[in-house]
N, C-alpha and C positions, 0 to 999 in steps of 0.2 A: 441121413445122414448128416449131422449138426454143423453147419457154416464154419469154416476157421474165421479166427478172428482174422483181421484184415493185418497181416504183417507191415505193413508200411505204416498202419498207426503207432504200433511198439516203438514206431523210430520219431513219431513226433511229425509224420507228415500227411498230408492225405493225396491219393491218386484223383479224388472226384473233386477236390479242393470245393467242398463243401460253405465255408467259412465263407471265401473269396465271393461265390455267387451269391448268398444271403448279404453281402456287403455291397455288393454293386446293385442288386435286385432292382431301385429305384434311378439309375443313373439312365442318359440316355442309351440307346440303342444306337443310335446314328440314321443315318438315310434308308437303310438296308437293312431293320433286326433282325431280319434271318442268316443274315452271313457271316461267313466264319470269321472274318475279321470286322473290326466295328470301322465304317466307312462315314467321312464326314465330308460337309463340303469346304470347296476352298474358300482362300479369303474372299470376303463380304466387298473389298475393294475394288476387286477384278471386275472388266466389261460382265455384263449380265449374258452375254452370250456364251462367254466362258463359265460363268456359274452354272449356266444352263445344261452344258455338256460335261462338264469336270468334275470329280471327286476325287479326292484323297484319303491316304492311310497312312498312320502315325503309329507305329507297333514297337511293345519294347518288350523285351527278352534278354535272359543270359545261359549261362555255363551250368550253375545249379554248382552241386558239390563236385559235380566232375573235377572242379579244379583241385580241390585237396586231394586228390590222386596223383595228378602230376607236380604236384609241389613234392607229395610224400615219396615220388619217383625219382626225384632231382635227389632230395635227400640222401636213400639210401643208393646214389651212385649210377643210375639209369642216365643219366643225362638232361640235359634240357629240352631235348625234341618235343616231347611232349606238352611242353608250355606253347611252342607251336603253331600246333594244330588247335588250340584253345579257341582262339579267334574264331576259326570257321562254323565253331560249335554256336559259339554266341552269335553270330551272324543268319546260320543256317536257319536257328529256331525263330527269326523273323523271318525273313525273304520266305519263309517254303510258309509259315500260315500266309502270309500275305500272296503266296502264287493261287493260294485257295481262292481268293475273290480275285483273280486273274492277272494277277501282276508278275511278270516275267523279266522285267527290265526296268531298266533307269531306275536304280534306286539308293536311294542319299542314306549313307550309314555315318551313325555319330556314337562313340566310342564310350564307354565309361570304366576306368581299371579302378574298382579300392585294393588298397594294399595295406596289410601290416610289412611297414618297411624293414623293420629290426629280421624281419623273414623271408622276403620277396625283395632282391638287392633291384638297382637300376640295372642289372646284366639280364637278369630276369624280364623287366621292363622291356628291352632292346629285342629279346626274342619272340615276347608277346605281341609287340606292335609289329615287327618284321611279318608274324604269322597273317597280320591282316594284309601288308601289300601282298605277299603273295597269292593270298587268296582272294583278293581283287585280281590280279595278272591272270590268275588261271580262270577266273569267269570271261574275263577281259577275250583270252584268246577262243573264248567259247562264245564271243558275242554278246556276251551280257555286261552290261555295264552296271558296275556297284561304284558310285560317287563318295569319296571319303570326305566325309562334312566335318573334321574335327574332333574333338570328345575333352575327356577330363582325365587327370590321373590324381588320383585322393590317397596321401598317407593317412590313414584313419586306422591308426591299430587300438583307437579306445573302442571298436565295435568291429572292428575285421581280424581273426584273430590269423587268417593266412591269404588270402585274394578273393575278389570278384570280378568278373569281368562280363560287362552286361552291354548292349546295345539298344539304340532308336534306329528304329529304321522310318523313312517317309516317302512317301510317290506317288504320284498323282495319276490319274488314268481314266478314260472318258468312259462315261457311264455305259453308254451301249458294249462293251465289254464287258462290263462287273457277271463274273459268278456269284450269285446269288443263292445260299443251302437251301432258301424257303420254298426253291421251284422244284424240290426233291419230292419225287411223286410214285405211287407204286406201280409196280410192273419196270421199272426199271434195273437194269445189270452194274454192278459193282466189282470196278476190276482193282486190283491190286498191284501195290508197285513194292517189290522188293526194297529191304532196307539194307541186305546183307550180299554178301558175291564184292565183285572187283569190278566198278564200271569201267570204260573207256577214258574219264577223266578223273581217278584216282589213281594213286600211285601204290593202294598196295590192298590186298583182301580186307574188307569192311565186314568186323562184327555183328554190325546192323543193331548196336544196342540204342544209337541217337542220343540226345542227353535228355530222356525222361527216366524216372523210375531208378535214375542214379544212385540216390541213399540207400534204397533196400539193394540194389545190385553190388554196390562197394561191401555195405555189413554183411550180406549172405558170401561173396565169397574170401574177403580178404581175411587172413586170420588174426588171431588176439596177437600176434607178435608186433602189429602196426599200433597199438595201444598206446606204445611210447609217444605217439604222436599226439599228446593232448588238444592241442592248436587245433587238429582235423578231426575233433568229437566234439558231439552234442553235450556237454555237461549235464543237461536236464534229462539225457535219457539214460535209463538202466544200463550198464555199461557191459554185461551180459549180451545183451542186443547187438554192440557198436563193433565190429570186426570179429565177425562172429563166423566164420568164415573155415576155411584148412587151406588157403592156395598164398604164396608169395607171387610178388607182382611178374617174378623172371620165371614163373613157374608155366608149362604150356596149355593151351586148353585144348585139350583133346577134342579132335576132329579138325582142327583151324590150320595153320599156320603159326598162329599167333602166339605172345606170352599172354598173360593174365592180363601185364599193363598195357598193351597195346588192345586187347579185345576191349578193355573197358573205355579206355581212351579214344576207339577209332572214333576218328573225323564225324561228326555228323554229314549223312551225305547231303547234299541238295539235289532237288528233282527239278530245279529250273532248268536244265539243259534239255531236260526230256518233256517238260511242259511248255516249251518255250515253242517246242517242234509240234506238240499237239495244236498249241494255238493255231500255227500254221495251217492245219490241215483243215481248219473250219468249222470242224465238228462241232456239234453242240453238247456243251457240258450242263449238265442240271447241277451238279454241286461239284467240289473235292473236298475230302475230308484229310487233314494230317493227323495221322495217330500219334500225338504228341500226349498232352496229360488225360488221362483214361485210356489210352494203350486202344483195343480195336474195339473198345465202345464209345469212342469219342463220341463217332456217330449218332449216340442217341441224342444230344443234345441239338441235332438239325434236322427242319423239316416239321411236318404235324402231322402226329398219328402216324406216323411209318412203324413198318416192322422191319429191321436189316436183318435180312437172313441169309448169315454167312457160313454157309454150308460147304464150302468148297472152299474154305483155308489151308487146307491140305495138299492144293496144288501146290501152292508156295511152301519150304521147309520152314520147319521152327528151325532158328538158327542154336550153334552148339552153346553159345553163351547163356541163353535161355533155358537151355535144359542142364546148364548146369546151377546156375543161379536156384533152380526149383529145386533141382534134386540135393544140394548143399543145405537149402535151408526148410527142406520140405514143404513148398507153399502148395496150395493144391490150384489146382487149370483154373478156378471161377479168379481167383486175385493175380495170377499170374495174365490172364488177358486183361484184367482192368487195368494193371499198372502199365504193361509192357506192349510193345507194337508185333512182338510174337513174328517178326519177318516181315511183316507190310507195314513198310512208312507211309505208304498216301490209299488212298482210294479215291476215285475217280468214279461218279453215278451221269450213268449215259442212257439213251434212250433202245438203244437195236446193238445188237448182236456186231453189224457191219461197225460204229463207231466202236466198240469194243476190241474190234480186232486191230482197227487201226491206231490206237492208244497201247497195243499190247506188241505190235510190230515197231512202232516209234522206241520203246522200250527195250528193243532187242536191238535198236541198231546202238545203242550206247551202254548193251554188255547187262541190261540190266531185268531180270527175273519178274514175270506179272503173268496176270491171269485174271480170269472171269471167280471172284471168289465169291461171289450169292446174287442176293435180288433183294429188290425192295418189295414188299407189299400191303396194304392196309392195316392197319391196327385199331382196333377198337376200345383199347385201355390205353391211348398216348403212347409215345415212343417208346420201341422197346429192341435191344438187339440178343439175336441168338446165334450162340458159335456150334459149330460141329452139330446141329441137329441132339444135343445135347441136354436134355431137361435141367442137369445142373449150371450149363452156362447160360440163363436167361436175366438178359439186367434191362431192368426196367426205370423209365425216367422219374426219378422222386420229386 
């Protein structure tokens, strides 16, 4: 069977970010080239004993096109509450990447809000900024310190049609605590943490979507009715591919307690509380993979000559939102797993089943589903990801 054209590419987006990888190929990979995040030295002005023991991470990410749905929801009379949840998305897309190298606390956050002031007013800004305050407080109550390090609000209507919400995060950590994905080896266990459900620190059910693949999700689900919001569309893309679904924001997502708006805009779950508890257990972790850009194939970028055999992903369920996206746009499994997390937000790789079970118990204490979803093997063909023992779901590192 001929492979389907990547539906993400038809929207002017790449899940594999080939262009980015090519552009950055010759840049420094930092102190630990195999780590999930780039790790750099602390300031040279610090004492030598500090420089020897500590390193730092400076990380940037943002909400992406998810903010357009919050914008449309407000214009459609669904309220401003979705604006307030966007800062969590921006923060977590940074902090949970940083957690993959061992950072689970004491993170400094600087935010950047770019808006078209003719469409996003000062009241909207208040909601967004209040969202930062609320999320920081929630994390503080869980023993996780996120420090407000200021930011910038820019009225840039000449290049922002609605709004962009981005964050830069910074933290310092002892080199002895760094988790380096270069340590991933054959014959290790892969534990998946679910992105869906309602954890003990969430206010309602989470659809599991997080903040990746949103351009495809939005345009697969939402109906042509929303094409009237030209400012939320990419004018360089064939209009027939934009808002090509059948749902309105207020429609119910079957199999959940959520509307389509609530499902798309489910705040990106942070795994910081879980990972901090796991860290306190003192188990050896070879690697942590945040299943962000690249979905369940993200791990292909880490380790050397590793086959990631994810033959038990069905131990965790595929959330309704992904099933609905797939059915509505008729996307094949190959591109679904390459674009979306499919219900698994984080993967933790350990040596023993005993350590895997400790991770599962830690997740359970926060009412988060988890399971051993596979293992690693040696590969003779470079890194590879194999899902569900399906020959159609084999991904090779290019």
